[in-house]
N, C-alpha and C positions, 0 to 999 in steps of 0.2 A: 454458569458460563458454557455455552456451545459456541464449536466452531464451524464457521462457514468458509466453502471455497469458492472461487471462479471457475469457469472452463478452463482458463489457461490455467489453473492450478490442477485442475481434476487428472486423475490416474490414467495417463496413457497418451496427453498432450506433448507433443514433442518441445524440446527445450530449444530455445531459439537463440542460435547462435550464428555470427558473421564473422569472418576470419580477417577482412580489412575494412576498414574506415570503422562507421558508427552506424549505430542501428539502433530501433524500439524495440522494447516489449511491454505490451500494455494488457491491463486485465481492467473488467467491468463487474461490479456488483449491483445488481438490484434489488432493494430490500424487499421482502418477503411478509415479513414480521417485524415488532419493535425491538431494536435491539437494546440489550439490557449489559448493566457495568460486568466487565469482565469477557463479552464476547469476544471472539477475534473474527475476522475475516483475513484469508489467506489468499491476497490478491496478485502478485507477480511469481512465478518459478526466476531466478537469478540463477543461472547455471555458475561453477566452478571455474575460476579464472577470469570474469567479465567484471570490469570495474562501471559502477554506473554514475556517469557524469552529473544528470540532472531528472530530478523527480517533478512530471506537474501531473498534479491534484485535482481533478474535474468534476464537481457534485453539481446533480439539480440541486431544486429547494425541494426539502424534506418537507413532507403534505400530510398532515394527520387530522385536518381539521381545526386545529388551534398553534399556536407558537411552538416552536420544536427547535429545537440545537440537539448538537450531536457534540459531544467532546471525546476527542482520543487521541491515541497515538499512533503513531506509523515507524516499523521499525523491521525487525526479526529475531529470528530464536534466541540470538546470543544477548540483544541489547533490543527492547521493546520499544524504546523513541530514540533509537537511533538517529533519524529525517524529520522527526517532530513531535514535539511534546505539549501535551494538552491545547490539542488545535482544536478548533470550534468553527462548526460552519451549521449553517441554519438554511441562508438562502442559495439559489447559485454563483458558485466561484468555480473560478482556474485560477490554482494557486499554484507557483509554483516555489516548492520547499525549500525551504533555506533562504528563500525571498521575501521574509518577513521577521517580526519579532515574535511570534508564536512558534518558529521552527530552529531548529538549530543548525545554528550556522556552523558553517567548517567542516560539515559530515561528510561533505561532496567533494572530490568524487571519493569515490568508497568501491574498494576491490575486495570482492568476494573471492577468497583465497583459505577454500576447504581443506578440513584434512583429508590425506588419504585413504581414512578408515569410513570417510560418507558416503555409504552405497548408493543414494541417490545421486550424487553430483550437482545438485542445487541447494540454493536455501531458499525459500518464501520473505516475502517482503509481505508484511501483516498491519493491518487495520487493528488495534485493541482499543474496545469501547471503553473509555472511563467512566461516562454517563451519557445518559440520552432522556432529555427533558421534552416528554408530551404527552399525549394519550391516544388510545387507540392502535388501530396497526398505521406504522409509518409505509409512506411508497417514497420513492428518490433513488438513484443511481450514484453510485462511486466508482470514477474511473483514474487509475493511477497509471500513468506513461512515465516509463524510464528511458532515460537516451544513454547508451551503455555503448562501449569499446571493449576489445580482447587485448587493446596494444595502449599501455599507460605506462607512460607519458609519452 
């Protein structure tokens, strides 16, 4: 099991917060190796006090010269499948999480209300690999876009 991070989660990257209205937080990960069961991609940093209103998952086709599919959960440290459970992607897709039968309906909006003891002031939204079917080194990109607000409702 390996943990990968996007540039948006990397140390030193500023937290994205806007006091008024809605804003987006986006993270993108480009596969450099075939993913294994249990691998985690930390894709977004969501600051304390931010409500996630919508999540859009955008993927390219995964290409390793064979028929490839990636099965994964989308969640965070407290609930590994908070936003999507056993989600499969193979071809180019743009999916609004919560908008199809494979994602968890009713989880959005979700307020990240972290304890005062959390030294980082944020949680990460993660993609946790359940299975990857394919051979060779996979290529492709996974992007997650969160529409957020600090004022809800």
